[in-house]
C-alpha positions in Angstrom: 96.9 -67.9 12.8 94.1 -69.9 14.3 91.1 -71.0 12.2 88.5 -68.8 14.0 90.6 -65.8 13.3 91.1 -66.7 9.7 87.4 -67.3 9.2 86.5 -63.9 10.8 89.0 -62.1 8.6 87.6 -63.8 5.6 84.0 -62.8 6.5 84.9 -59.3 7.6 88.1 -58.2 5.8 87.8 -54.7 7.3 88.5 -56.1 10.8 92.2 -55.9 11.6 93.9 -58.9 13.5 94.7 -56.7 16.5 90.9 -56.0 17.0 90.3 -59.8 17.3 92.8 -60.2 20.1 91.5 -59.7 23.7 93.0 -57.1 25.9 95.9 -58.8 27.8 95.3 -59.1 31.5 97.9 -57.8 33.9 100.2 -60.4 35.4 99.0 -59.8 38.9 100.4 -62.3 41.4 103.4 -63.2 39.2 105.8 -61.2 41.2 107.6 -62.9 44.2 106.0 -61.5 47.4 108.0 -58.6 48.8 109.7 -59.0 52.1 107.9 -56.7 54.6 109.9 -54.5 56.9 110.3 -55.6 60.5 109.5 -52.9 63.1 110.9 -54.6 66.2 110.3 -51.5 68.4 106.6 -51.5 67.6 106.1 -55.3 67.6 108.1 -56.4 70.6 107.8 -55.2 74.2 110.6 -53.8 76.2 113.4 -54.9 76.4 113.0 -57.4 73.5 112.3 -54.8 70.8 115.0 -52.3 71.8 117.5 -55.1 72.4 116.8 -56.5 68.9 117.3 -53.2 67.2 120.4 -52.2 69.2 122.1 -55.6 68.8 121.3 -55.7 65.0 122.9 -52.2 64.6 126.0 -53.1 66.7 126.5 -56.4 64.9 125.7 -55.1 61.4 123.1 -57.9 61.2 119.4 -58.0 60.0 117.0 -57.0 62.7 114.8 -59.9 61.5 117.5 -62.3 62.9 118.0 -60.6 66.3 114.2 -60.4 66.8 113.6 -64.0 65.8 116.4 -65.4 67.9 115.2 -63.4 70.9 111.6 -64.9 70.5 113.0 -68.4 70.3 115.1 -67.8 73.4 112.0 -66.5 75.2 110.0 -69.6 74.0 112.8 -71.9 75.3 112.7 -70.3 78.8 108.9 -70.8 79.0 108.7 -74.3 77.4 105.5 -75.9 78.5 105.6 -74.4 82.0 102.7 -72.1 80.9 100.1 -73.0 78.3 97.6 -71.0 76.3 94.0 -72.0 75.4 93.2 -70.2 72.2 89.5 -70.8 72.1 88.3 -72.6 75.3 84.6 -72.1 74.6 84.6 -73.7 71.2 87.5 -76.2 71.7 88.4 -76.6 75.4 90.9 -79.4 74.5 93.0 -77.1 72.3 96.1 -76.1 74.3 99.4 -74.8 73.0 102.8 -74.8 74.7 105.1 -71.8 74.3 107.8 -73.5 72.2 108.8 -72.1 68.8 110.9 -73.2 65.9 112.8 -70.6 63.9 115.0 -70.6 60.8 117.4 -67.8 59.8 117.9 -67.6 56.1 120.9 -65.5 54.9 124.0 -65.4 52.8 127.4 -66.1 54.4 128.3 -63.0 56.4 124.8 -62.1 57.4 125.7 -63.0 61.1 123.3 -65.9 61.6 125.5 -67.7 64.1 126.8 -64.7 66.0 123.2 -63.5 66.4 122.1 -66.8 67.8 125.1 -66.9 70.2 124.2 -63.3 71.5 120.5 -64.1 71.9 121.2 -67.3 73.8 123.9 -65.9 76.1 121.4 -65.5 79.0 120.3 -69.1 78.5 123.9 -70.2 78.7 124.1 -68.3 82.1 121.0 -70.2 83.3 122.5 -73.5 82.1 125.7 -72.7 84.1 123.6 -72.2 87.2 121.9 -75.6 86.6 125.3 -77.2 86.1 126.5 -75.9 89.4 123.4 -77.1 91.2 123.6 -80.5 89.4 127.2 -80.8 90.6 126.2 -80.0 94.2 123.5 -82.6 94.2 125.8 -85.2 92.7 128.4 -84.5 95.3 125.9 -84.9 98.1 124.7 -88.2 96.6 128.3 -89.5 96.3 129.0 -88.4 99.9 125.9 -90.2 101.2 126.9 -93.3 99.4 130.4 -93.2 101.0 128.9 -92.6 104.4 126.4 -95.4 104.2 126.9 -98.0 106.9 126.7 -101.7 106.3 123.2 -102.9 106.9 121.5 -99.6 106.2 118.4 -99.9 104.0 118.9 -99.2 100.3 116.3 -97.0 98.6 115.7 -96.5 94.9 117.4 -93.1 95.1 120.5 -94.8 96.4 120.8 -97.0 93.3 120.6 -94.3 90.7 122.4 -90.9 90.6 120.2 -87.8 90.7 118.8 -86.6 87.4 120.4 -83.6 85.8 118.4 -80.5 85.3 118.9 -78.9 81.9 117.6 -76.0 79.8 119.7 -76.4 76.7 120.7 -79.3 74.5 123.9 -78.9 72.4 123.2 -82.3 70.8 119.8 -82.6 69.0 119.9 -86.2 68.1 116.8 -88.1 69.1 118.7 -90.2 71.6 120.2 -87.3 73.5 117.0 -85.3 73.5 115.1 -88.2 74.8 117.6 -88.7 77.6 117.3 -85.1 78.7 113.6 -84.8 78.3 113.1 -87.9 80.5 114.3 -85.8 83.4 113.3 -82.3 82.1 109.6 -82.7 81.0 109.1 -78.9 81.0 111.0 -78.6 77.7 114.4 -77.8 76.2 115.8 -75.3 73.8 118.6 -75.8 71.1 120.2 -74.0 68.3 122.4 -75.2 65.4 124.4 -73.3 62.9 123.5 -75.3 59.8 120.1 -76.8 60.3 119.1 -77.7 56.8 121.0 -81.0 56.6 119.2 -82.3 59.7 115.8 -81.1 58.4 116.4 -82.8 55.1 117.3 -86.1 56.7 113.9 -86.2 58.5 112.2 -86.4 55.1 113.9 -89.8 54.2 111.7 -92.9 54.6 114.3 -94.7 56.8 114.1 -91.7 59.2 110.3 -92.1 59.7 110.7 -92.9 63.4 112.9 -89.9 64.1 110.4 -87.8 62.0 107.5 -88.7 64.3 109.6 -87.9 67.3 110.4 -84.4 66.0 106.8 -83.9 65.1 106.0 -84.5 68.8 108.8 -82.2 69.9 107.2 -79.4 67.8 103.7 -80.2 69.1 105.0 -79.6 72.5 102.5 -81.5 74.6 102.7 -85.1 73.2 103.9 -88.1 75.2 106.5 -90.5 73.7 107.7 -94.0 74.5 111.3 -94.7 73.6 112.2 -98.3 73.2 115.9 -99.3 73.2 117.4 -102.8 73.0 119.9 -102.5 75.8 118.2 -99.8 78.0 114.6 -100.8 78.0 111.6 -98.5 77.5 111.5 -94.9 78.6 108.2 -93.0 78.8 108.4 -89.2 78.2 105.3 -87.6 79.5 105.7 -84.5 77.4 108.1 -83.7 74.5 108.8 -80.0 74.1 111.6 -78.4 72.1 112.3 -74.8 71.0 114.7 -74.9 68.1 116.5 -72.4 65.9 119.1 -72.7 63.2 120.5 -71.0 60.1 120.8 -71.9 56.5 121.8 -70.2 53.2 119.1 -69.3 50.5 120.6 -71.5 47.7 120.6 -74.9 49.5 117.2 -74.1 51.1 115.7 -73.3 47.6 117.0 -76.5 46.2 115.7 -78.5 49.1 112.2 -76.9 48.9 112.0 -77.6 45.2 113.1 -81.2 45.6 110.7 -81.7 48.5 107.8 -80.1 46.6 107.9 -82.7 44.0 106.5 -85.2 46.5 105.5 -82.9 49.2 104.4 -84.4 52.5 101.9 -82.4 54.4 103.6 -83.5 57.6 106.9 -82.1 56.4 108.8 -80.6 59.2 109.8 -77.5 57.2 106.3 -76.2 57.8 107.0 -76.2 61.5 109.7 -73.5 61.2 107.0 -70.9 61.4 109.5 -68.2 62.5 111.3 -68.3 59.1 113.2 -65.0 58.7 115.0 -63.9 55.5 117.8 -61.4 56.2 119.3 -59.5 53.3 123.0 -58.9 53.3 123.3 -55.2 53.6 126.2 -52.9 53.1 128.7 -53.0 55.9 128.3 -50.1 58.3 130.3 -49.7 61.5 127.9 -48.4 64.2 129.2 -46.9 67.5 126.5 -46.5 70.1 126.6 -45.3 73.7 126.7 -47.9 76.4 123.3 -49.0 77.7 121.7 -51.6 79.8 119.7 -53.4 77.1 121.8 -56.6 77.2 121.4 -56.8 80.9 117.7 -56.0 80.7 117.2 -58.7 78.2 119.1 -61.2 80.3 117.2 -60.2 83.4 113.8 -60.7 81.6 114.7 -64.3 80.5 116.1 -65.1 84.0 113.1 -63.7 85.8 110.7 -65.6 83.6 112.7 -68.8 84.1 112.4 -68.3 87.9 108.8 -67.2 87.9 107.5 -70.0 85.8 109.2 -72.6 88.0 106.8 -71.7 90.7 103.1 -72.2 90.6 101.5 -69.1 89.1 98.2 -68.0 90.3 96.6 -68.9 86.9 93.9 -71.5 86.4 95.3 -75.0 86.2 94.6 -77.7 83.7 95.3 -81.4 84.1 96.9 -82.7 80.9 97.1 -86.3 82.0 97.3 -88.0 85.3 99.6 -86.2 87.7 100.6 -83.4 85.2 99.0 -80.0 85.6 100.0 -76.7 84.0 98.9 -73.0 84.4 96.8 -71.8 81.5 96.4 -68.3 80.0 93.4 -67.3 77.9 92.5 -64.2 75.8 90.7 -61.3 77.5 87.3 -60.7 75.8 88.4 -57.9 73.6 91.6 -59.8 72.6 89.6 -62.9 71.9 87.3 -61.0 69.5 90.4 -59.7 67.7 91.9 -63.2 67.5 88.7 -64.9 66.3 88.3 -62.3 63.5 91.8 -62.9 62.3 91.3 -66.7 62.6 88.2 -66.6 60.5 89.9 -64.6 57.8 92.9 -66.9 57.7 90.7 -70.0 57.7 88.6 -68.6 54.8 91.8 -68.0 52.7 93.1 -71.4 53.6 90.0 -73.2 52.4 89.7 -71.5 49.0 90.0 -74.1 46.2 92.7 -71.9 44.5 95.0 -71.9 47.6 98.0 -74.1 46.9 98.5 -77.1 49.2 101.9 -75.8 50.5 100.4 -72.4 51.4 97.4 -74.1 53.0 99.7 -76.1 55.3 101.3 -72.9 56.4 98.0 -71.1 57.0 96.4 -73.9 59.0 99.2 -73.8 61.6 99.0 -70.0 62.1 96.1 -70.2 64.6 98.4 -71.9 67.1 101.3 -69.7 66.3 99.4 -66.5 67.0 98.2 -67.9 70.4 101.8 -68.9 71.3 103.2 -65.5 70.3 100.5 -63.6 72.2 101.1 -65.6 75.4 104.9 -65.1 75.2 104.6 -61.3 74.4 102.1 -60.9 77.3 104.5 -62.6 79.7 107.4 -60.5 78.4 105.3 -57.3 78.7 104.4 -58.1 82.3 107.8 -58.9 83.6 109.9 -56.9 81.2 108.0 -53.8 80.2 105.5 -52.4 82.8 106.6 -54.8 85.5 103.0 -55.3 86.6 103.5 -59.0 86.9 100.4 -61.0 87.8 98.5 -58.1 89.5 96.8 -56.7 86.4 94.7 -59.0 84.3 95.7 -62.2 86.1 95.8 -65.0 83.4 94.4 -63.0 80.5 96.3 -62.0 77.3 95.4 -58.5 76.4 94.7 -56.8 73.0 98.1 -55.2 72.6 99.9 -58.6 72.8 97.3 -60.1 70.5 97.6 -57.4 67.9 101.4 -57.7 68.0 101.2 -61.5 67.7 98.9 -61.3 64.6 101.2 -58.8 62.9 104.3 -60.9 63.7 102.6 -64.1 62.4 101.6 -62.2 59.1 105.2 -61.0 58.7 106.7 -64.5 59.2 104.0 -65.9 56.8 105.2 -63.4 54.1 108.8 -64.4 54.7 107.9 -68.1 54.3 105.9 -67.4 51.1 108.8 -65.4 49.7 111.1 -68.4 50.3 108.6 -71.0 49.1 107.1 -69.1 46.2 108.8 -71.1 43.4 107.6 -74.3 45.0 104.1 -73.0 45.6 103.6 -71.7 42.1 106.3 -73.3 39.9 104.8 -71.9 36.7 105.0 -68.3 38.0 108.8 -67.9 37.5 108.8 -69.3 34.0 105.7 -67.3 32.9 107.2 -64.1 34.3 110.6 -64.7 32.6 108.9 -65.5 29.3 106.6 -62.5 29.5 109.6 -60.2 30.1 111.3 -61.5 27.0 108.2 -61.1 24.9 107.7 -57.5 26.0 111.4 -56.7 25.4 111.0 -58.2 21.9 114.0 -60.4 22.6 115.1 -62.1 19.4 118.1 -64.4 18.9 119.2 -66.5 16.0 119.8 -69.5 18.1 116.7 -69.7 20.2 113.8 -67.3 20.4 111.8 -65.3 17.9 109.3 -63.3 19.9 106.8 -63.1 17.0 106.3 -66.8 16.7 108.0 -69.6 18.7 107.7 -73.2 19.9 108.4 -75.0 23.1 111.7 -76.2 21.6 112.7 -72.6 20.9 112.3 -71.7 24.5 114.1 -74.8 25.8 117.1 -73.9 23.6 117.4 -70.6 25.4 118.2 -72.4 28.7 116.6 -69.6 30.6 116.0 -69.8 34.4 112.7 -71.4 35.1 112.3 -72.5 31.5 114.5 -75.6 31.2 112.0 -78.3 31.7 109.3 -79.0 29.0 106.5 -79.4 31.6 107.5 -76.1 33.2 107.5 -74.4 29.8 104.0 -75.8 29.1 102.7 -74.5 32.4 104.2 -71.0 31.8 102.6 -70.9 28.3 99.3 -72.0 29.8 99.4 -69.1 32.3 100.1 -66.6 29.6 97.4 -68.1 27.3 94.8 -67.9 30.1 95.6 -64.2 30.5 95.3 -63.4 26.8 99.0 -63.0 26.1 99.4 -65.8 23.7 97.5 -68.0 21.2 98.4 -71.5 20.1 98.8 -71.9 16.3 99.5 -75.6 15.7 102.7 -76.4 17.5 103.7 -72.7 17.7 102.7 -69.8 19.9 101.9 -66.3 18.8 102.0 -63.3 21.2 99.1 -60.8 21.4 100.1 -57.7 19.3 98.3 -55.6 21.9 101.0 -56.3 24.4 103.1 -53.5 23.0 100.4 -50.9 23.3 101.3 -50.5 27.0 102.9 -52.1 29.9 101.1 -55.3 31.1 103.6 -56.6 33.7 
């Protein structure tokens, strides 16, 4: 018993100890954030939303996976062929490409890889068209070389084979991506089954050069100079990559906790803004009538691929010498909605109590909402109403903006759910200890809920309470909320805890 309490009891013996203890505060914020439901039909325009729901039910896969894979496929088709200016009045130099990075987090059997294959099937079809065209151009070049007569002038085109057009990269090493981007500056898209190993390798000091390259790929509009010993220097005017992959929760959790010990604010894990956690549900065979959703989905992506290769009647911006791109902006009512959300997010990010890892996520959401709004607007025009460029010209309207904000908030909650233990490492331990105190757990070998020490807790070997510093942080949280008092080296729970539920 602490000295102040002993003194008070001595001076006023009629006062009972429980009257000295404060009322314990509820453990608000101790629970892991709940995963929000994903209403694809409401948040994604036709045919993206209906396709995501239909495909998820047919494949017995989480709709979070089908919707996320479809958004990354859409982003890959757009690349940097169309840009968005989120706030041209306040920051005219702020431009965003349409590329996105996604990460599907699920247990084995949650259909991560099959979902990505299904979502990227239309892109494989486009890639096949490009391959046929590349082969035709290559054959013509070879034929011209064979038919060249002695003494004919030799041009630069005669010395080098024609560059290959590409949309997808099946090898995402920096060397291969740089080779493809040199001839495809509008951007590439890639997916990989197990992405975590590659992401983890980017954090190593010896990979700092690759790390910077992938940061530019995520930024979408940055130039890059590649220097090679045998092949000289290559200048890439723009580096744009849309990327998606899958991983399991266990390895991802271990990686996050390890990275959080010396977290780098430039860590590429923050860039996977479309992080979707899919729960392994009970198997259910679903038979649905035939429909045209897969064809509609494929047609949307193919149409956008074709349309964005031609000069849209949008305002143009010159990024650097010789490189211009069409730009979309928010319509007035949509801009007001976006700026209100941006102000709220910035206010939360800049609070002193906001953990660094969460702040890094929030600071990037302004660009994410703008990207999503642009992509959804393009999909709505050429996939939903079919109004194309006639209505609204280069403006993003309120419906696409509201959808983009809701989507960004959903993905933020999925990321916080995944990162929670790293964001607030003391939370898990405090919650576990509080539960044992309320249950009046008492064992001979470890824990006496009425009075205990740090060593007693460590001997229990409970999840989240195996490290002395983690135990001290958990005890500090409970003490700050009036659950415990220190008595020398021991801790005593507040007897008022058992008067009601405080968790």
